[in-house]
N, C-alpha and C positions, 0 to 999 in steps of 0.2 A: 620740859624736855631738857635733857643733858646736853652740855656743849660737846661738840666733837673735837674742836681744836682750841688751843690756848696760845696766848702770846708769851714769848720767852725772850730773855736777854742773856747773853753769855759773854764773858770776858776770858780770853786766854792770853798767856804770856809765852812768847817764843824766845828760846835761848839765843843770845847774840852770837854765840860761837858758830852758828850755822852760816853766818855771812849773809850779805844782802840777797843773793840768789836763793839760798836755802830758806831764808825767812819768807821771801816772795812765794816760793813753792809751797811752804807750809800754810800760808794764808790762803792761797789758791786751792789747796787740798781741802781745807775745812769749809771754804766758801762753796765749793762744788758739792761736798758731802751734804751740807745744809740745804742747798738748792735742790738736790735729788730727793730729799726726804721731808722737806718743809717749804713753806713760802717765805723766801728771804725778803725782809723789809729794808734792812740797812746794814752796811758794813762800814764801820768807822775805825780806821787805823790811826791809833794815837801815836804810834811810833815809839822811839826809844825813850824810856822813862826810868827814873831811879826807883829802886825798891825802898820800902819803909825799913827793911832790915835785910842783911845779907842772906842770900839763898844759894847754897852750894858754892860758897866763897865768891859769889858774884854780886854786884851791886846794881846792875841795870838789866833790863829786858825789853822786848818789843811787844807792846800791848795792842790788842785788837778787840773791839767791841762789836758784837753782832746781835741784831734784833731779828727775830723770826717768829712765825706762827706754825705750829705743828700739832699732831696728835700727841696725847700724853705719854706714849711709849718711846718716842724718839729721843727726848732729852737724856734718858737713862743710857741709851745706846751711844749717844754723843759723848757722855761723860766717860763711858767705858773706853771709847776710842781715844779720848784725851789722855787717859791714864796709861795706855799702852804705847802711845806715840812718843818716841824719843825726840827730844827737842822742845816739848811742851813743859814749861817749868811749873806753872800753876794754871788752874781754870776754875770757873764757877758758872753755874747755870741757875737763873732765877726766873720763876713764873711771875709775869707782870699782871696777870688778870686779877681783878678784885674779887674777893670771896664774899 
């Protein structure tokens, strides 16, 4: 029988130019989005970290790691929302289930 849900891990980087309140709002926005469409397992805010290389003339960003379980169609929608959201510098979504 095919699995209905899979476990995923996503990391997104928020632009520090948003300020503390803007960063908190962005993290809350994506936390709520994931909770509404998936089973949220863990949110780990790594905080301000240095980039490996400059991105848009900046050297630091606010990193957030989220673990969740969802149906296979949700990560594509989450990725689309990351891409159109101003203030998200980079993001990645990885399926953690073993094949």
